[in-house]
N, C-alpha and C positions, 0 to 999 in steps of 0.2 A: 633610232632616228625617227623623227616625226613624219607621220604620213598624214621671179618673175620680178641715142642715149645722151638724153640731155639732163642736166641737173634740174629737178623740179624747182619752181620758184619758191623762195623763202616764204613761210607762213608764220608771221609773228616773230618775236625775238629769236636770235640764233641760240641754240643750246650751248652749254659749256663744252669745251673740247672733250671728246671722248677717246677712249682707247681705240687703237687700230682694229678694224674688223678681223675676225679670225678666219683664216682660209678653211676650206672644207677639209675634213679628215683625209689623210693620205689614201689615195685610191678613189675618192669621191669628189663630185662637184654637184652643182645644183641646176635644176631645170624648172622653168615656169611655163605651164600650158595655159593659154589664154585665148580669148576671142577679141575681135575688133568689130566696130560698127554694131550691127544687129546679129552677128554670127552667120552672115550669108556665105562667107568664103571659107569658113571652117577653122581648123586647128592652127594656131601659131605657137611658136616656142621661143623662149629666151633662155640664156645661160648665164651662170655666175660662178665664180670660184670662191666668193666670200659672203654671199647673201645680201650684198649691198649694191654692187654694180651689176646691172642686168643688161645684157646685149642681145638684141633680136637676132635670131638665126634665119638662115635661108633668105637673107635680104628682106625679111619681113613678109615673104610670101607664105601662103598656106601650105601645110604638109598634108592635109586631108580635107577634101570638100564634102559637105554633108550630102547624104543621098537617101536618108530614110525619114519617115514621118510625112505629114501633110505639108507642113511649112518648109521642111528641109533646111532647118537652121542647125548650127552647132554652137550653142551658147553654154557657158559655165562648164568647160571641159574639166574633168577630173581624171587624172592618170595615177594608177597605183601599180606597183611591181609585185607580182606574185612570187612565191617561194621558188618557182622554177625559172625565174628570170623573165617571164612574159609580162609585158606591160598591158594592162587592161584600162580601157577608157570608156567613160559614160558621159553623156551630155544632155542638155535640154534640147529636145528636137523641135519644139514649137511652144508658143505662148499658151495655147489652150488645147493641149493634147493629153491623152491618158497614158502615154508611154514615153520612154526615153531611148536615146541612141546608145549603141554599144559596138566597139571594135577592139581588136587586140593586135599587138605588134611585138617583135623581138628587138627591133632597132629604132623604133619611133619614126621610121621613114616608110617602110613597107607595111601596110595594114591589111588585116583580114577584111573580108566582105562585111559591110556594116549591117547590123541587125537592129530591129525595133523591138524593144522589150515592153510589152503592154502591162506595166506593173499596176496600173489603176483601172484597167478595162473592166474589172468586176464591179466598179462603182459607176452606174449609168449617168449620174449627174455630176461627176467630178469635173472640176474646171481646169485642172492642170497637173503637171508633174515637173517640178522645177528643181534645178541645181542638184542633181544626183551626185552622190559621193560613194567611194569604195574604201573600205578598211579591211585589211587582212587580219583575221583573228587567229593567231597562231595556237592559242589554247584549244580551240575547237576545230582547227583545220578547215576554215571556211571564210569566204568573203562576206562582209556585211555591206549591203547595198541600201542606201537610205536617201530620201528626197523629201521635198515639201509639196503638199497638195491641199487644196480646198475642196471639201464636200459640203455644198450648201445645206445649212440646217443641222449639220452634225454637232456643232458646238454653238448652239443658238444663243447662249448667254453672252457670247463675245462677238456675235455677228454685228458688223457695223452698218450693214445695209448698203446696197448699191445705189448710185445716182444715175441720171440719164446718160452720162458719159461712161458708165460701167466701172467707175472708181468705187473704192470702199467695199466691193463685193467679196474680196478675198479674206479668208479667215483660216490661215494655214496651220497645220500640224505636221510633224515629221513622221513619215511612214518608212517601213523597212521590210526587206526580205533577205534571206541568206542563200548563198550558192557556192558550189565548188568548181563549177565549170561554165557558168553563165549560159548554159543551155537549159538547165532545170533550176527553177527558183522555188523556194518555200512560199507558202501563201503570204501575201502582204499583211502586215500587222501594224497597228499604231505603235510607234517607236518612242515618241517624246511629246507629251502634252503638258506644257507649263501653265495652262490656264489662260493663255493669250496667243495671238497670232505670232508664229515663229517660222523663220525660213533660214536657209543657207547654213545648215549645220555642218560642222567638220570636227574631227578629233585632233587633239594634241596630247602629248605625254610629257610630264615633268615631275621630278621628285618621286619617280616610281609609281605615279598615279595617272590614270586616264581622265581627261577632261573633254567635255563637249563644248565647243565654241559655237554660239548661235547668234542670230540677229533677232532682236525684238522688233517685230513688224507692226506693232500697234500704231495705227494712224491717228487716232484721236483720243487723248492728246498725243502728238507725234513723239515717238521714242527713236526708232530707227538706229539703235546703237547695238554694239556687240557686248555680249556678256558670257561668262564662264559658268559651267555647271559640272560639278564633280560626278564622275561615272564610276560605278563599281567595276565595270568591265566594258568592253566594246559592245556588249549586248545589253547594257544597263544593269540594274536600275539607275536612275539619275537623281541627284540631289536637287535642292532648290537653287534657282538661278541667282548669281551674284549681281552686283551693280554694274553700270556701264564701265567699260574699259577704254572706249574710244572718246576723243575730245568732245566736250559738251556742244550740242547744237549741230554736229557734223553728221549728216546722213550717210550711213555706210552699208556695205553689203559684201558678199563674197569673201569671207575671211579664209585664210589658209596659213598654216604655221610651219616653221622650220626650226630644228635644233641646230644652232650655229655655234660651235664650240660649247661653252657652258651656258650660253644664252638661248632664250626662246624669242623668235621674231614672228610676229603676226602681221601679215600683209592684208590690206583691205582696199576695196574700190570705193573711194569717196565720190559716188556717182553724180550727185547733184553739183559738187564742186569740180567735177571732171578732172580728177587726178587720182593717182594711187597713193596710199599712205602706208605707214608701218609703225608698229609699236615694238618695244623691246623689254623683256623681263630679264634683268641681269641675274646670272647664276640660276636661272629657272625659277626665280621667286615670283610667282604669279600674283602676289598681292601688291606688287609695285611695278607699274608700267611707265615707260618714258616714250615720248613721241620722237622717233628717229627718221621721220619723213624727209627732213632736210639732208640727211646723210645718204639717201637712196638715189640711184640713177635708174630710171625705168625707160624702156623704149618709147620713143615718139610721144612723150608727154606734151600736152598742149595741142595735139593734132587730132584729126579725125581717126587716125590709126592707133590711138593710144590703147594701152592694155586695158582689158575689161576682165571682170570676174573669172578667176582661174585657180590653178593649183600649183604650189611650189613643192618640189620633192627632190630628194637626193638621188643621184645616178652615178654609175661608174665614170671616173674621169676619162677613161679611154673612149667611152661612147660619146661623151660631151665633146671631146676633142674632134672626133670624127664628124659630129654634127656641125661643129664650127667650121670645119674645113670643106664641107660639101654644100651644094645648093641643089637639093634633089626633091624638094617639095613640089606640090602641084601649083600651077600658075594659071 
């Protein structure tokens, strides 16, 4: 398995009728962890049985309010289940901070005390630590924790230079550390440098191979699209990035992927167009992508509470049913 309600408005011609979505495997369902607004009120969850219709849980109320970092935000939540059944979550704690937030849970309702992981504190000029993600590396028995950061001057040949409003100053690369307990982390290392600004990395697996899905963050000329990079393993090394897989001219961020039956679905936040979108690779063929946004139902589309950059993941159906039946988040 790869480690989110009203119909969104139609965008362009309707696609040809497609086969019915495949329900989750017996014993599994799907969850989507996301934020709304600027991440002020914390963790939101949506549930689905087929990967296409997503229903907000807890009446749309937050399950966990942010309590760490200077800004006390909870943006870009990523949740991954460990081999012992514990759910680990990391998030962007602020726009310009050297660390990220972390908490764990057994049921996605009751959470551990939140902790601030100062993953870039060793870099005195670092601008940020954005969109952290977790992947469990079963081969090595450890979690890979990775995120995007800008260290001014570190990659000077691709610096765009900031303006009076502070734009264009970011020149991201992906950094990483590993851990087995989220108490002790290995030293931070450069994880992925494609030679241009890159953010929002996440892994997917298809055809028995690992792939890194990233956003090309080049501003001038603007790219802002998603692309795939073959990975030798969850620790790298990585191949050359492919071409864009998202629709031309659409600025996207926050990709996350699910294996739904034989297909791979990539969800993304079309943030300038203010809607969520989705792509599908039939049979896991990552060379052919179709836009299935019109087949999706996401919570609160078109409103201020719409879903923002998050993570879709499989979870036991019994847990999802319990979450659907309860209203126990924070308010």
